[in-house]
N, C-alpha and C positions, 0 to 999 in steps of 0.2 A: 706517584706511589700507587702500586697495584692494590686492588681490594684484597683483604684477607679472606681466603676461602678455605673452609674446612673440607678436605677431600672426602670426608666421611659424612658430610652433611646430607640429611634426608629431605631437605627442601630444595626443589628444583625451580629454577626461574625459566619460564617458557614465555617469551615475549614479555608482556606486562603482567602476566599471571604467575601465581605460585602454586606448586603442587607438592603436597606432603606425602612422601612415599609411605610413611608408616601408617597414617590414618586414611589415606586416599582422598583427602579434602583438596578441593581446587578453589582458589579465590582470585579475584581480580586485584588490580593495583590498590584499590581502596579497602581491601580485606573482605569484600562482599562475596559470599559463597556463590559458586557457579554450579548449576545443576547439569548433569549429563544423564541420559537414560542408562539403565543398569549395565547393559551389554557394552555400551560405549565407554562407560567408566571402567569396566573390567579390562577392556582392550588397552585403555590408557595405563592402567596399573601394570599390566604385563610389559608394555613398552618402557614405562618409567623404571621398572625394576632392572631393565636391560638398557638403560640410557646410553646412547651412543653406539649401540650394537644393532645389527640387522636381525630382526626376529622374523622367522619364516611364517608364511601364511598358515601352514599346517600346524605349527606350534601355537599360534594365536588362536586358531579355531579349536584345537584340542584343549587348551587351558581355559578358554572362555565358555565354550559351549559344552564341554565335558562329555563328548561322545554323542551329542545330539546331531543328527544329520542336517546340515544346512548348505546353502549355496554360497559362492563367493560374494554374492550381492549383499548378504547380511554383514560380512566383514567390511566391505566397501562402504556401506552406510555408516558404520561405526567410525571409520577413518574420516569420512566426510563430516560427521558430527564434531569430532575432535578438532579438525582443521577449521571448522566454522567458528569455534570458540577461541582457539589458540592461534589461528592464522595458518595459511597454507604452507608456510615454511617450517612449521613445527614438526611435521611428520614427512619424511622423505620416502618416496616409493622406489623400490628396486624391482623393476619389471620381472615377473615370473619367479621372484625370490621371496620378497617380504617387505617389511617397513622398518624404519629407524626413527626414533625420537631424537630431536636435536634440542637439548636443554642444557642449561648451565647450573652448576651448584650455587646455592644462594650464599652471597657474602655474609660475613658475620654482622651483627647489629652495629650500626654506627659507622660502617665502612663508607669510603667515598662513593662507591657505586650506589649504595642504598640512598645516600643523601642526594645524589644526582637524580635518582628516580623521583624523590619527593619534589624537587624543584621543577622537573618536567611536568609532573601531575598538577602542581599548583599553577604553573603557567597556563596550562590548558583550561583549568577551572576559571581563572581570572578572565581569559579571553572569552569564554562562553558566557560568563556572568555579565560581561560588558556588552554582549550582543555583537561582538566584533569578530572579524576574521572568519566569517561563516564559510567562505569559499575555499579556505586553505585545506579543508577536510575533504574536498571533492577529489574525484579521479583526475588524471592528467588533463590539462587545460584544453587539449585539442578535442576531447570528447564533449566539451561544454560550450562550443562555439555558438553564440546566439544567431550567427548569420547563416548557418547551415539550414537549408530548407528540408523539412521532413515530408517525404512522400509516403502516404499510407500504403501498406503492403496490399497486393492483390489478394482478394478473398477467393479461395478455391471452394466452390459449393460442396464438394464431396468431403471436405475436411472442416466442417463446421459442426459445432455441438453446443448444447446448453446443459448445465447441471440443475436438475429440479431439486427442490427442498426434500431432504430425507424425512420420511414420515415416522413420527414417534409412536410406537405401538404399545407403550406402557412406560411407567416410571414417573409420570407427573410432568407438569409444565416446566419445572426447573430443568429437567433433563432434556427438554426440547432443544436447549442451547447446544447440547452435544451434537445432535443431528444437524442443526443450523450451521454450526461451526465446521462440521465435516463437509457439508455442501459448499460452503463459501471457500474454504481452504483448498478443497479439491478443484474448484474453479480456478483458483490462483495458480496451483501447481500445473494444471493442464495448460494454462495460458502461456507457460514457458516453453512449450513444445514448438519447435520450428514448424512453420507452415500450417499449424492448427489454429483456427479462429474459434475462440470461446466467448460466448455471450456473457456480459457482466452479470454476476449473480444478483445484483440489485434488480435486474429485469426478470430473470428466470425464477427468482424467489417469490414472484407474485403468484405462482401456481402452486399453492399449498395444498397438500392432500390430493394431488392429481392422481386419479386411478384410471381415467379413460380420456378420450378426446385427444390423444397424443398427436395425431396428425394436425389438428387445429392449433395445438400449442406450438408445434414445430414450425408451422406456417406463420404464426404470429411472430415468433422470434427469428424466423428466417434461417433455420438450421437444418442440417441433414440428419443428425442423430440427437438423441436425448439420453442423459444418464439419470436414472432414478433409483431410489433405495428406501429401505425401511430399517428402523433401529428398534430392537426389542431389548429391554433391560431386565436382568435377573440378578438381584443382589449386586455384587461388585463386577459382574460380567456383562458384556454387551454383545449382542449378535446382530451383525449387519448383513442384510441381503441387498445386493446391488446388481443392476443390469444395465447394459447398453442397448438401447432400443432403436430399431429402425421403424419410425412411426408411420411411414408410408406403406411399408410392407406388413406392418402389424406383427413383427417378430422380434425376438431377442437375438441380437448379434452375439451377445456374451452375457453370462450370469455367474455370480460367485457368492459364497457365503463366508463371512469372516467372524470368528469367535474370539473375543479379546477381553482383557481386563479394562473396565471402563475408564480408569484413571490414567491410562496411557493412550490417548486418542491419536497420537501422532503415528504410532506403529500401524494402526488401522488405515490412516490416511495414506501412508506410503504404499501399503499393500494394494489398496483400491486404485490409487493413481497409476501405479506401474502396470496393474492388470489391464486397466482400460487402455492405456497407451499401447500395450502389447497387442490387444485385440484390434486396434486400429493400425497395426504394423508401423508404428512410429517409434522414435527413440527419445527417452528422457534421460538426460545426463544425471549421474549420481549426485553432483553438486546441487541439483535442484530440489533435493529433499527438504521438507519443512524444518524450520528451526525448532528447538526444544525450549519450552517454557514451563513454569509451574502450571498444572492444569487449572487450578482455581483462578489464577490470573488470566488465563486464556478465556475461561467462561465469563469473567468480569468484563473483558474486552468486548465479547459478543453482546453483552447487555448494553454496552455503551453505543454500539454501532446503530442500534435501532433508533434511539432519539436523534442521533447525529443526522440520519437520513431525512428527518422531518424538515430540515432547512429552516428552522425557526430559532428565535432567541432562547426560548425555554428549552427546546430540545438540545441546543448547543451547550447550555449550562449543565444539563443533566448528563450529557455525554462526557463532558470533561470530568465530572465527579466520578463516573464509572471508570474512566481511564486512569485517574489518579489512584483509585482503589486497586486497580490491576497492578500499578507500580508499587503499591505497598506490599503486595504479595510477591512481586518479582521486579526489583528495581532495574534490571537489565533487559526489560522487555521492550525491544526496539519498536514493535508495532504500536504499543501503547503510547510511547513517546511521539511516534509519527502522527497518530490520530489526535493527540493533544495539539500538535502543531497545526493540523488541518482545521481543528475547531477554532483555534485562535486566529488562523488565517481568515476563516469565514467571518469571525467577529470583526476583524480589521477591515475587510472588504465591505461589509454591510452594516457596520457600526451597531451591532446587536447590543453592546454594553453601554454605548453612549459615552465612552471614556475619551475625553479630549486629549489625554496624555499618550494615547495609543500604546498603553502598556501591554496590550495583547500582542503587538508586533514583537516586542522584546521576549515575552514568554514563548511565543510561537517559534522564534528563531532559536532560542535556547533548546526547546524540545526537538526541533528538526535536526540541529547539529548533534544532539545526543543520540538521536535515532541513527544518523548516518555513521557516527563513530561506532555504534554497536553493530550496525548492519549496513555496510556501504552500498549494497545493491537493492535497497528497499525503495520501490518507486513511489510509495505513498509519501515518504519523507521529502522527495524532490517535488512532488505535487504540492505539498504544503509550502515549500520554499517558493514555488511559482506564485501561489496566492499572496504570500507575505511580501515578496519583492514587488509584485504588481501594486499592492496596497500602498507601499511607500515610494512608488515611482522609480524603482530600480528595474526599468523595463527590459534591458538586455539580459539581466540576471534572471528575470521571470521567464523569458523565452528559453534561455539556456536550461533552466531547471525543468521546464515542461518537456523539452526535447530529450533531456537525459532520462526522465521518467519513462518515456516511450521506448528509448533504446533498451532500458532494463526489462520492459514488458511490452511487447508489440501489441498486446490485446488490452492495454490499460486505457479504458474509455475516458476516465477523468483526466489522464495525461493529455489526450488529444483535445479535450474540452478546454483545459487551461491554456494550451498552446493557441487555440483559436481565440480565446478571450484576450490573451496578451497581444495576439496579432492584430485584432481589430483596433486596439488603441495606438498602434504605430508600427506593426510588422507588415508582412506580406499578406494582403487581403485574399489573394487566390489560395495561398497556403492555408490561411485561417478558415476559409470556406470549406476546403477539402477536408481539413482536420475535424471540424465540427460535424460534418456529414458522415465521416467515418466513425466518429464517436457515437453517433446515433445508430449506426449499423451494429456496433459492438454492444450497445445498451438501448435496445428498442423501447423499453419502458423507462426511458431517461427522465430525470427531473425537468421541470419546466424551464429551468435556467438554460438548458441546451437550446430551447426555442429562442430564448432571448438573445443568446450569443449569435445564433444564425441570423435572427432578425436584424440585429445591430450591424452585422456584416453587410447584409443586403441593403440596409439604409446607406451605409458608406459607399457602396457600389452604385447607388442610384436606382436600385430595383425596388421601388417603393411598394408595389402591390404585393410582392413576395414578403417584404418586411412587415407590412400591415397584417397579413394573415398569421405570421408566426408570433408577432408581438401581442396580437389580440388573444391568441391561445395562451400565451404566458400570463397575461393579466387575468384571464378567466380562471386559470388553474392556481395562480398565486396572486390574489388581489392586493396583497400587502407588499409586493415587490416594487419598490419605488423606481429603480432604473428602467424597468420595462414600461411603466406608465409614462415616464418622461420621454423615452425614445419613441414610444407610440404616438405621443403628442406631436413630436417632430415629423413623424411620417405623415400624419394627417395634414400637417401644414404643407408638406411637399405635394400632397394629393389635392391641395386646395379645398380641404374639408375643415375649415377653420372652427366651425362649431364643435365638432367632435374633438378637435385638437385642444380647444379651450376647456372642454369638459374633462379631458384627461389631466390637464394641468390643475384644474380645480380639485379633482380627486387626489392628486399628489399633495395639494395643500392641506386637505383633510387628513391624509395619511401621516403627514409630517408637519405639524404646526410650525409656522415660521419659514416654510419652504419658499425659496426664491430661485429663479433660473440661474442667477449669478452664483449663488452659493452651491448649487448642484454642479455647475460646470467647474467650479474651483475644486470640487472634491473628486472629479473624474480623473483617472490616471492616464490621460492621453500623453503619449510621447510625440505624436504628430499634431502640431498646432493647426494644420490644415483640416484635420478631422474634427478637432474640437470646434473650430470655427464653423464647419459645416453644420454641426448640431446646434451651435449657438445662433447661427443665422436663421435656421428653420424655426427654432423656438421664439426668436425675436419677432417674427411676423405675427405671433399670437398675442404678444403683449405680456408684460410682467404680471403674473397672477399672485 
């Protein structure tokens, strides 16, 4: 029996979403409102009013922008927004002509089609709640092969840059998050540009309020160009001055001013990103524009990133609180779900919560799957899957997740780091070493855990002097990091420095009461028993402490 469809229905079914032509409201399968920026919403309204018909570019521009002179880029951005929410098949492109919305009239309440939708939605919810079938939401299997070796791309010195923190020139500390978010997301967007190497914002973000010494900063970060900017707030408007600096010549390659309404930060971000890319004579595809979220949720996410970077139990807990607040404001915020998964992954790896039931793994997998469903190309979600799968011993899946995060963003330092960490426990050691060294190039002010990963690799390769140097630095910077202490003890044993090796194990016992070598080895996610035995044999020469 075919579903009963009212040919005059004002409700359109587009993918799993519903659009009300009369009110202009857009909701997902659960009835949750979906927000689009004003111009994108207006473009959708025109297409919906002409559902199934081709609407010319000129007609769309005339009806939406009402005589305001714009370029085709503005319309292209709106189409990209709509496709990002509704799927690429929702809007068909007719080259040099226009666009056509492909939507169905909504069946009447209680029809078989509507009941089938409920069953599908329930099936997905049950699968996610059980923490099962995580990988069915991934891209085709060939892109997720754990056996493919990732070779870091060659860095072209003339195509390297770093984005410095935008300086807040007024508006109070709360509005500093606007500038911080602009800097961080500008870094993310520029990272998608082919052949451009962009230093992780967690490194360039150390240079707050930088007004001079740009050549020293560029040398420190190993880049050719710097992007810097200022943000000045006046009421509900914000003025951004941004420049692309040649730090060695002491000149501005390009400079521009943007005057916008503060509550729409993404328009500013798009304008700045495209202008910088143009100045560097590169191309940024329209699909790479930032996603749209409620501004307050966006700012709440930024508040959570700061404690997350502390790599501590307290910071992890606080970060999760902020990310959940972001979801209260925008339940479909993929990045917030992804960072919740990252935080739970860290809890699982380093046992921050001391939960013997490992409930963080389940919560993390649920959050990661949700993020991927909302945004299939978000590298942070696959980074989280890498951590979570490594924590539960799903080694091949951890490697596959790490590799996929890198394919999504060739400048994703954390993706290379988790690839190296998974690799040292049972993958290709040469690939792991190359990956962590490339991660360090992308993130010069990296966390101490990067030193630990590289030191661990050198230990497994038998280069004990290199391992000792790196692991000693890790312990100095993060004295509470148990895996670094234990691996350092093993290195001292191989160097025949038993006294210092025993001292390191004693420090581990103080750090974690009840510590034993056997319990530590049992908790390590080695896929290679040969590598586990190598660590065990070295520690065994020091005696059980």
